[in-house]
LUMZALO-328664 format. One record per atom (N, C-alpha, C, O): y, x, z. Coordinates in steps of 0.1 Angstrom, whole numbers, plus 2048, in hexadecimal, padded with zeros to 3 digits. Each point is the difference from the previous one (the first is absolute). Layout:
! LUMZALO-328664
YXZ...
END
This chain:
! LUMZALO-328664
4CD588DC18057F58077F57F68047F87FD7F88097FE8147F57F78058027F27FA80A7FD7FA7EA7FC8078017F27FB80B7F88078077F87F97FA80981480A7F980780E8037FB8097F77FF7FA8167FE80D8047FB8037FA7F280B7FC7FE7EB8037FA8027F97F38037F28018087FA7F97F17FF8108027F280380E7FE8058077F67FC7FD81280D80D7FF80680B8027F580A7FA8007F48107F88098037F58017F47F780B7FD7FB7EA7FD8028007F47F78097F58068087F97F97F78058148087F780780F8037FF8087F77FE7FB81580480F8047FF8057FE7F280B7FC7FE7ED8087F88047FE7F28027F17FD8097FC7F97EE7FC80B8027F17FE80C7FB8078077F77FB7FC80E81180C7FB80780D8047F980A7F98017F58127F880C8057F98017FB7F280A8037F97EC7F68027FF7FC7F280A7F57FD8007F580580A80D7F280A7F67FC7FA7F57F88067F67FF7EE80B7FC7FA7F67F87F57F88087FA7F67FB80580D8127F57FA8088027F18007F67F98008168028018027F18017FC7F97F47FE7F48008018137F47FC7F97F47F17FB8017FD7F67F97FB81080F7F27FC8027FF7F18047F77FA7FC81380280B8007F28058027F67F47FD7F48028068117F28027F77F57F27FD7F98007F97F57F680D8107F27FE7FA7F77F980980280080D7F47FA7EE7F57FA8077F580A8027F88037F78078038157F780B8037F97FD80D8047F88087F180F7FA7F880080C7FF80F8058078087FC7EF7FA80D7FF80E8057F78097F77FD80B8047FF7F07F17F98087F680980B7FC80C7FE7FD7EF80E80180780B7FB7FF7FF7F17F58047FA8157F67FF7FF7FD7F280680B7F880C8017FF7EC8077FA80480C7F87FC7FE7F27FB8097F98067EA8027FC7FD7F280B7F97F97FD7F97F680F80980E80B7FA7F98038067F28077FA7F87F28118058008057F27F77F97F77FF8037F47F97F48117F87F77F88047F18018027FA7F68018028168057F280280A80180D7FB80280B8117FB7F380A80080B7FD7F48097FA7F67FC80B80C8107FE7F580A8097F47FD8098017F87F47F480E8067F37FE80E80080780080080C80B7FF7EC80D7FD8078007F28067FB7F77FA80C8088118007F38078087F67F97FE7F480380A8107F38087F67F97F97F87F58047F67FB7F080F8017F97FB7F57FA7F28028027F77F87F78078137F97F480280A7F48007FE7F67F980D80B80F8097F48008077FE7F28037F57FD8008167FC8067FE7F37F67F97F78047F77F87F080D8087F67FA7F77FE7F18047FE7F87F78028058157FF7F280580B7F87FA7FE7F57FB80E81080580C7F97FA7FE7FF7F18037F57FA7F98167FF7FE7FF7F27F67F57FC8027F87F77F38088117F57F67FD8047F28037FE7F77F88078078148037F380580C7FA7FB8017F47FC80A81380380D7FB7FB8028027F18037F77F87FD8168048048037F27F57FB7F68047FA7F67F080880D7F57FB7F87FD7F18037FF7F87F88008068157FB7F380580B7F57FE7FC7F57FC81080E80680B7F57FE8088027F48027F67F88048168068088017F47F88017F38057FC7F57EF80A80C7F78017F48078077F580580B8027FC7EF7F28058077F480E80480180580A7FA8037EF80F80E80480280280E80680B8067FE7EA7FF80880280D80780280B7F680580B8047F77F37EF80280B7F780F8037FF80480C7FE8047EA80380F80280080680080E80680A8047F77EC8048067FE80D7FC80A80A8088048097EC8017F77FB80A80980080E7FA7FB80A8078097F87ED80180D7FA7F38067FC7FF80C7FE7F77EC7FF7F38057FB8028087F37FA80B7FE80E7EF7F98008067F380680F8007FB8087F880E7FA81080780D8017FA80A80A80480B8027F17F08057FA80880A7FB80E7FB80280A8087F87F87ED7FC80D7FC80B80B7FF7FF80B80480D7F07F780C80A80080680280E80380B8037FE7EA80480680180D7F880980A8058088077EE7F67F97F78088087FF80E7FB7FE8098078027F87EB80080D7FA80C8088057FF80C80380D7EE7FE80B8078057FF80580F80480A8047F57EE8047FD80480E7F780C8008028098087F47F77F07F780C7FF80880C7FA7FF80B80580A7F27F280880B7FA80880780A80280C7FF8037ED80B80880680B7F880A8088068098057ED7F67FB7F78098077FB80B7F87FA80A8068087F67ED7FB80B7F780C8067F97FE8077F680E7F780E80B8067FA8047FB7F28048087F87FB7EB8068037FA7F480B7F68017FF7F780980C80A7F080B7F68007FB7F37FB7F57FF7FA8127F68097FC7F37FD7FE7FF7F08068077F97F17EF8047FE7FD7F17F68097F98008007F47F98088137F680A7FA7F27FE8047F78067FA8067F28107F37FE8057FC7F17FF8087F78047EC8067F77FC7F28007F28008087F88087FD8067EE80B7F47FF8087F77F67F98047F57FB7EF80F8047F67F77FA7F58077FA80180C7FE7F47ED7FF7F48067FA7FA80A80980480280B7F18047F17F980B80880580D7FC8078027F57F680881380480E7FC7FA8047F28068067F87ED7F68067FA8037F38077FA7F48028077F78027ED80A8077F97F580D8087FE8048027F480380181780D8077FE7FE80E7FB8098057F87ED80280C7FD80E7FA7FE7FE7F18068087F87F37EE8037FD7FF7F280E7FD7F98028067F58057F081080D7FD7FA80980D7FF8068037F67FB80581580980B8017FB80B7F68098067F97EA7FD8077FC80B7F78017FD7F18058087F87F77EC8048017FC7F280F8007FC8048057F58047F581380F7FF7FD80680E7FF8088037F77F380681280580E7FF7FC8077F48088077FA7EC7F78027FB8067F38087FB7F48048087F87FF7EB8088087FA7F580E8068008068027F580080081780D80680080080F7FC80A8057FB7EB80280880080E7FD8008047F280580A7FC7F57ED7FB8008037F27F38047FA7F78058088077F97EB7F38027FA7FB80F8007F48038008168068007FC80F8007FA80580D7FA80A8008077EE80A7FB80480D7F27F98028007F48017F68148007F27FB7FE7F880080D7F47FD7FF81280880C7F780380B8067F980D80C8008027EA7FB8068037FA80D7FA80980A7F48028008148048097FB80880B7FE7F780C8087F88047EC80A8037FD7F880B7FC80980C7F880A7FE80C7F380D7FC80780D7F18008007FA7F58018008178007F28017FF7F97FA80C7F47FC7FF81380380C7FA7FB80D8057F28027FF7FB80C8067FE7EA8067F38027F67F68057F48017FF8117F48077F87F58037F97FB7F38077FE7F67EC80080A7F97FE7F38067F57F78008037F48057F28118057F67F780C8057F88017FD7F480780C81180B8057F87FB8087F48057FF7F57F080880D7FA8077F57FA7F77F68018027F47F87F48117FA7F67F780B7FA7F77FE7FE7F480D7FE81280A7F97F980780A7F68057FC7F57FD81080F80680A7F77F78027F38058017F57EE7FF80D7F68017F58027F47F78008017F48017F38128017F47F880E8007F98007FC7F480A80981280D8007FA80080A7F48067FE7F67F280D80C7FF80A7F57F97FA7F48048037F57F17F680E7F97F97F58097F77F87FF7FF7F48087F98148097F67FA80B8067F78047FB7F680181180E80C8067FA7FC80C7F78098067FA7EA7FD8057FC80B7F880480E80680280A7F87FE7F781580380D8077F48058067F57F980080C8138067F580680780480280F80C8018027EA7FF80780380280E7FB80E8047F58057FC81480280B7FC80E80580280081080B7FF8047EA80280380180180F80680E8047FC80A7FB80D7F680E80680C8058037FE80F8037F68057FA8158038037FF80E80F7FD8028098057F97FA7F281180D7FC80280A80C80380B8007FC7EF80A80B80880B8038038097F480A8088017EE7F77F58028087F48077F87F58028057F58027EE80D8057F77F680D8067F98017FF7F480880681480D8057FB7FD80A7F58078007F67F080980D7FD80B7F67F97FB7F48008077F57F87EE80C7F87FB7F58077F87F67FB7FE7F58117FD80F8077F77F78058087F480680A8017F87F07F38058077F48067F77F58037F48037FF8117F18067F87F67F87F57FB8067F67FA7ED80A8087F77F57FC7FF7F580B7FA7F57FE80B80E80E7FF7F680B8097F47FE80C8027FF7EE7F38028087F37FF8047FC80E80B7FD8037EB8028068027FB80D7F780780A7F58047FD8107FE80F7F880580B7FE7F580B8097FA8047EA8048007FD7F680A7FB80880C7F58077FF8127F880C7FC80880C8037F980D8097F78017EE80B8098017FA80D80A8088087FF80C80180A7ED8068098078097F880680C80380B8047F47EE8017F780480B7F27FE7FC7FC7F57FC7FC8158067F18007FC7F97F680A80180280D7F87F57EE7FA7F68097F58058097FD7FB80B7FC8107F17F680680880580980A7FD7FF80C80B80A7F080480C80980D7FD80780380780A8067F07F180D7FF80680A80A7FB80B8018067F28077F080980A7FB80B7F97F97FF7F77F780E80D80C80C7FC7FA8038097F480280C8028007EE7F38048087F480F8007FD8077F78057FD8127F480F8037FE8057F77F58008037F48067F18108057F67F780C8067F88017FE7F480880981380C8047FA7FD80B7F58057FF7F57F280B80E7FE80B7F77F87FB7F48028047F57F47F380D7F77FB7F58097F87F77FE8007F480A7F78128097F87F78098087F88027FE7F480480C8128098097F97F98087F58068017F57EE80380D7F88077F67FD7F77F48008047F57FC7EF80E7FE7F77F680C7FE7F77FF7FF7F480C7FF81280C7FD7F980580C7F78057FF7F57F880D81180480D7F97F88017F38048057F67F07F580A7F78017F48017F47F77F97FF7F68107F780E8027F47F87F67F68037FF7F67F87F980A8137F67F78038057F680B80A8038067EF7F27FC8037F780B7F580180B7F58067FE80E7F580D7F780180C7FF7F280680A7F98027E98048027FD7F48087FB80480D7F58078018117F680A7FB80380D7F97F48078057F57FF7EF80E8077F97F780880480280F7FD80B80580A7EB80180580280D7F87F980B8057FE80B7EF7FE7F27F87F88097FF80680E8007F980A7FF8147F77FE80780D80D8068057FF80880A80C7F57F080D80680580A7F680380880180A7F97F47EF80A7F68037FE7FA80E7F67FB8038158058048007FB80E7FB80B80A8017FD80C7FC80F7F07FC80A80980980C7FF80180880A8067FA7EB80980B7FF80B7FD7F57FE7F77F880D81180880A7FE7F57FA8037F27F980A7FF80A7ED7F87FC8027F280B8047F77FF8097F880D7F080980C8047F97FE8007F180380A7F97F87EB8017FE7FF7F280D8027F87FF8087F680B7F180D80D8017F980580F8008058057F67FB80081680680E8027F980A7F880680A7FB7ED7F48027F880A7F87FE7FC7F27F98077F880D7EE8048007FC7F27F27FC7FB7FD8017F47FB7FA8157F27FB7FC8017F67F58097F78017EE8097F68007F77F57FA7F28048067F67FF7ED80B8057F97F48047F880380C7FC80B8038017EA8057F880280C7F97F38038057F57FD7F080C80A7F87F48047FB80280E80180C8057FB7EA8017FB80180E7FB7F38058027F67FA7F780B8117FB7F48078087FD80C8098088047F57EC8028087FD80C7F77FC80C8067FB80A7ED8087F57F77FC80B7FD80B80A7F97FE80980C80E7F47FE80C80980C8018098017F880A8078127F580B80280980B7F57FF8097FF8097F77F97ED80A7F57FF7FA7F38078077F68027EC80A8027FA7F68088017F17FA8017F78077FD8097EC8017F37F97F47F78018017F47FC7F48128087F47F78027F58037F58048067F67F07F680C7F58027F68037F97F38047F48007FB8147F58037FA7F380F7FE7FE8047F97F680580D81280E7FE7FE8058057F27F98097FB8117F18008058057F280480E80080580680A7F98017EB80580D7FE80E7FF7FA8077F68017FE8167FA80E8007FB80180A7F47F88097FF8127F57F98038097F580E8048008097F78017FA8167FE80E8057FF8028057F27F88087FB8137F47FF8048057F380F8048018087F88037FA8157FB80E8058018097F87F77FD7FC7F580F8018108097F67FA8038037F17FF7F77F88048168058038037F27F48007F78027FF7F37F28008127F47FF7F87FC7F17FD7F87FD7F780E7FA8117FB7F27FF8027FA7F37F77F87FC81380B7FC8017FA7F37F58057F67FD7F97F67FD81280D7F68067F87F27FD8057F68047FA8097F68127F37FD8067F87F57F88047F58017F280F7F87F87F77F77F37FE8077F78087FF8087ED8097F47FE8077F47FC7F78027F97F77F280D80C7F47FC7F97FB7F28047F77FB7FA80F7FF8117FC7F380580C7F78008057FC80B8008007E980C7F78007FC7F28047F87FA7F880D8018137FC7F280480C7F780080B8047FE7F27F080480B7F680080A80280B80C7FD7FE7F080980D80980380B80A80B7FD80A8018077F28087EF80A80B7FD8087FC7F38078097FB7F87EB8018087FC7F480E7FE8048037FB80B8068077EB80E7FE8038037F280380A7FC8077EF7FB7F38017F18027F37FA8027FA7FA7F78008088157F27FC8037FD7F17FE7F57FD7FC8157FB8067FE7F17FE8037FB7F27FF7F57FE8068157FA8027FC7F27F37FE7F88007FA7F67F580C8107F37FF7FA7FF8047F17F97FA7F880F8118058008047F27F48077FC7FA8078098017F87EB7F48087FC80380E7FE7F68087FF8167FC80080480E7FE80580680E8077F98077F58137FB80380680D80D8087FF8028087F78067F581380D80780280180480E8017F88097FE8157FB7FF80580E80D7FD80780B8017FB7F37FC81280C7FE80980780E8027FA80A7FE8127F580880780C8047FC80480E7FB7F78078078157FC7FE80580E7F28018047F78007F88078008157F28028067F77F47FD7F48028008127F27FC7F77F57FD7F78037F37F67F97FE80E8117FB7F88047F47F28058047F78007F88088048157F38048057F77F58047F48038048107F07FD7F87F58047F67FD7F58028047F47F47F480F7F67FC7F67FE7F18018067F87F87F28038127FD7F28018077FA80D8088078067F47ED7FD8057F980B7FD80880D7F58048038167FF8057FE80880C7F77F980B7FF7F48017FA8158077F87FB80B8097FD80C8028098088027EB7F880B7FD80A7FC80280F8078058077ED7F67FC7FC80180E7FF80F80580680380A7F48067EE7FF80E80480E8077FF8038098078057F37EF80D8057FE8097FD80D8078098057F87EB7FF8097FC80C7FA80580D8088028097EB8007F77FB80880C80580E80180480580A7FD8017EA80580E7FF80F8008048058088078027EE7F480F7FF8038027FF80F8098078067EF7F18018017FF80F7FC80D80680680580A7EF8027F17FC80D80580B80A8008018098098077F77ED80A80A7FE80B7FF80B8098088017F77EC80680A7FF80B7FF80A80A8098048077EB8027FB7FE80A80A80880D7FE8028088098037F97EB80880C7FC80F7FE80480880A7FE7FC7EB80680E7FD80480480B80A7FB80180B8108067F280580A8097F980D8018038088087F27FA7F07F880C80080480A7F58027FC7F580081080F80480A7F67F38087FC7F98048088057FD7EB7F48077FB7FF80E8047F580680281780180180080E8057FA80080E7F980A80380A7EC8057FA80080D7F17FE8007F88058078037F37EF7F27FD7FE7F980D7FC7F58048068118047F17FA80D7FC80080980C7F58078018157FA80680080980C7F57FD80A7F98098048057EA7FE7F57FC80A7F38037F97F68048078087F97EC7F48027FA7FB80F8017F48028038158077FB7FD80E8017FC80480E7F78088038117F28077FD80380E7F37FB8047F88068078047EE7F47F37FA8047F58087FA7F680280780B8017EC7F58077FA7FE80F8067F58058018178018027FF80D8077F97FF80D7F780880380C7ED8057FA7FF80D7F27FC7FF7F88058088047F37EF7F27FD7FE7F880C7FC7F58028068108067F17F980D7FD7FE80980C7F68078018157F98077FF80980C7F57FA8097F98088068077EB7FC7F67FA8097F28037FB7F68028078087FC7EB7F38037FA7FB80E8037F58038038158067FB7FC80F8037FD80280E7F780880380F7F18067FD80280F7F37F98047F98068078047EE7F37F57F88057F38027F97F580180680C8017ED7F47FF7F77F980E80080780A7FF7EC7F78037F980C8008048097F38007FA7F580281280D8048097F67F78007F47F38018018127FD7F37F88007F37FA7F37FD7FA7FF7F58077F78147F97F37FD8077F87F57F97F97F88148088078087FA7F580A80A7FB8038098078027F47ED80A8087FB80A7F87F97FD7F67F981080C80980B7F87F98018057F280180B7FD8007EB7FA8038027F280E7FB7FC8048007F58037FC81680E7FC7FE80980D8037FE80780980C7FB7EE80880C80280780180D8057F58057FC81680180880280C80F8007FE8077FB8097FD8097EB80E8017FD8067F27FF7FB7F87F981080680E8067F38008047FB7F27FF7F47FC8068157FC8047FD7F27F57FC7F78037FC7F57F180680F7F47FD7F87F77F58077F57FE7FB8107FB80F7F87F78078067F27FF80C7FE8027EB7F87FB8047F28017FF7FB80E8058078097F67ED7F97FF7FA80E7F27FD8047FD7F78077FA8127F47F27FF8057FA80D80380680B7FB7F07F680C7F880C8027F27FD7FC7F97F68048028137F37F27FE7FB7F880C80580380C7FF7F27F18087F780A8067F38007F97FA7F57FE8018167FE7F38017FA7F580180A80280880A7F47F07F57F67FF80A7F37FC7F98007F57FA7F58138077F47FD7F87FA7F28027FC7FA7F68058018167FA7F380380B7F68028007F880A80A8087ED80C7F88027FD7F18018077F98087F08027F07FD7F28017FB7FB80D8057F68057F28118017FB7FD80D80A80280B8017F88098078127F680A80380A80B7F58008047FB80A8008007EA80A7F67FF7FA7F38058087F88077EC8057F77FA7F480580080080F8047F58067FA81680080080080F80E8008058037FA80B80680D7EE80E7FF8058057F18008077FC8097F67FD7EC8047F27FF7FA7F880C8077F78057ED80B7FE7F97F980B80780380D8007F78098078147F880780380C80F7FE8008078048087FD7F47ED80E7FC8008098097FA80D7FF8017EE80B7F78098097F97FD7FE7F17F68047FB8137F67FE7FE7FC7F28088097F680C8007FF7EC8087FA8058087F57F97FB7F47FB7F47FF8028157F77F77FC7F57F980C7FB80380C8037F47F27F47F680A7FB8008007F17FF7F67FA8028168007FF8027F27F58097FD7FF80B8057F87F07F27F48077FD80380E7F980A8007F97EF80A80A7F480080880280480E7F87FE8098148087FA80180780D80E80080680480A8078047EC7F680E8008058037F580A7FE7F47FD80781080E8067F680A80F7FF7FE80780B8007FE7EA7FD80F7FE7FE8067F980B7FB7F680581080F8008077FA80B80F7FE7FB80780A7FE7FD7EA80080D7FD7FC80A7FD80B7FC7F880980F80E7F780A7FE80B80C7F87FB8088057F77FA7EF80E80B7F77FC80A80180B7FE7FA80A80D80D7F480A80380B8067F380680580080B7FB7F57ED8067F48067F87FA80C8057FA8087EE8097F87F87FB80B7F680A8077FB7FD80A80380E7F07F780A80680780880B80B8047FE7EE7FD80E80580780B7FA80E8017F58037FB81280680C7FA80D8037F47FF8097F78087FE8097EE80A7F47FD8097F47FD7F77F580380380E7F67F27F57FC7F77FA80D7F97F48017FF8158087FD7FB80D7FA7F880880A7F58057FC80F7FB8107F980880A7F27FA8037F680780180A7EC8017F47F98037F68017F47F48028028117FC7F27F78017F47F980E8007F48017FD81480A8067FA80D7FF7F580280C7F68067FE80D7F480D7F780180B7F37F97FE7F580480380C7EF7F77F47F97FD7F98067F57F38008008148067F67F98077F57F780B8067F58027FC81180680D7F880B8067F47FA8077F58067FF80C7EF8097F57FB8077F57FB7F67F48038038107F77F27F67FB7F67F980C7FA7F47FF7FE81380B7FF7FA80C7F97F680680A7F58047FB80E7FD8117F780680A7F37F78027F580580080E7EF8007F47F68017F78017F47F48018028128007F27F88017F47F880D8007F48007FC81280B8087FA80C8007F480180B7F68057FD80D7F580E7F57FF80A7F47F87FC7F580480280E7F17F77F57F87FB7F88077F57F37FF7FF8148097F97F98087F67FA80D8047F98067F980A7FE8147FB80C80580680C7FA7FA80B7FF8137F47FC80780C7FA80A80580A8047F98098008137F580A80780880E7FA7FC8027FD7F480780281680D7FC7FC8078097F67FE80C8018097EE7F68068087F57F88027F48048067F67EF7F380A7F88017F47FE7F27FB8027F68077FB8097EC7FE7F37F97F47F98067F680780480A7EC7FE7F57F98067FA7F67F67F77F880480D8087F07FA7F77F68018067F280880A7FE7F07F17F98028057F280E7FD7FB8057F58038018147F580D7FD7FB8007F27F97F77FD7F88137FC80B8027F37FA7F77F58067FF7F57FA7FA80E8117F77F68068087F480480B8018057EF7F37F98077F48037F77F78097F48008008137F88097F97F68088067F37FC8017F78098028077EB8067F37FC80F8028018058088088037F07F080E8018008067F68097FE7F47FE80881180D8057F680A80B7F87FA8068037F67FC7F181080A7F77FB80E8077FF80480680A8027F97EB80D8067FE80080E7FC80A8077FF7EA7FE7FF7FE80E7FC7F98027F37F77F77FC80C8137FD7F98037F38007F37F77F77FE7F98147FA8088007F37F980A8007F58037F57FB8038168018098007F580F80080680280380B8077F97EC80E8028048087F37FE80A8007FA7F07F580B8087F38018027F97F37F77FA7FA8158078008037F87F480380A7F48097FE7F97EE80C8058018097F57FE7F87F38008067F6
END
């Protein structure tokens, strides 16, 4: 298929896209922004909402806003809005803290619920590093041991000594989607609990926590939920487990009578039990406004467009990029793919720097991975086609400068030319 035919096809796909109008709910320019899996774009509703919060609620109402503007109940109210996107009925999700803090709360609480005879915490071997660090800390605190296991092998590894399984729904490097239903069922069959990290799946695909009986889950809101840099994370605790949820971080905000100022701790009922300290009101209310972009959007439509976008991008890469120059480490199978495409490329750091300079923004993971995140609410098929075309141009340019043949590496593996802004910079509010 010629380049012109791919461009024409992208135009037809965009014209037929039922989600195309949602792009207008964001503040965007002509940059091809494929980094929503690290930081989502700015929803147009956020700035005016924050102006009102700052000027009227904080500026005029001041302390009255805790009651009159609903600040005190914001973590539960916003948690319920997130819950609707991850298949959780009301009263099971609380928004607040960082993903790291919520991972710690969830893992320790799960160990305590599992019982003393269960001595092992299984952790996704390819997990985002912080999850592993926190699992180790939770193990030291509770006298357990940690055993890393490949996420795809987790169901078979769970045994009678397993207290809790901590696993990522989507691998942050490769974009591989793991089997939430099967792993959860295997954990329950063995008498263990499971904690899912939803950072790279919430807002990109159906999660269905309640339908699959998930015990606990955590996630961030600054990626596909577009909550902004440092946006609050969230914690899901299945309703029937909430009375047994014993948080390792009992704070005054999770007390049954927070203003009673009792020296003795008595946990609140419901999702409020997952709170700790005073909520970050400005960032919480920015997230609340950001979630308005989901009004009238079905997550099934988001998933369908995500798969179509990533299929089309891979097709364009295959057509444009010199053979052998990059290789996809993202599964081709739809049932195993999140909403990103990860390409292995020896000189990935330099390539991403040049892509960014030309208006195509993805990100880079050391030593050799180019990540392109596709956010169906605002990513166009034309963006996917243009990104692949510019990638091919950059690779040819790099090869010509290095004097190498197309399709061969042009730099030492892992070579870097500095980390471009927004690249190789971590994962927001972990």
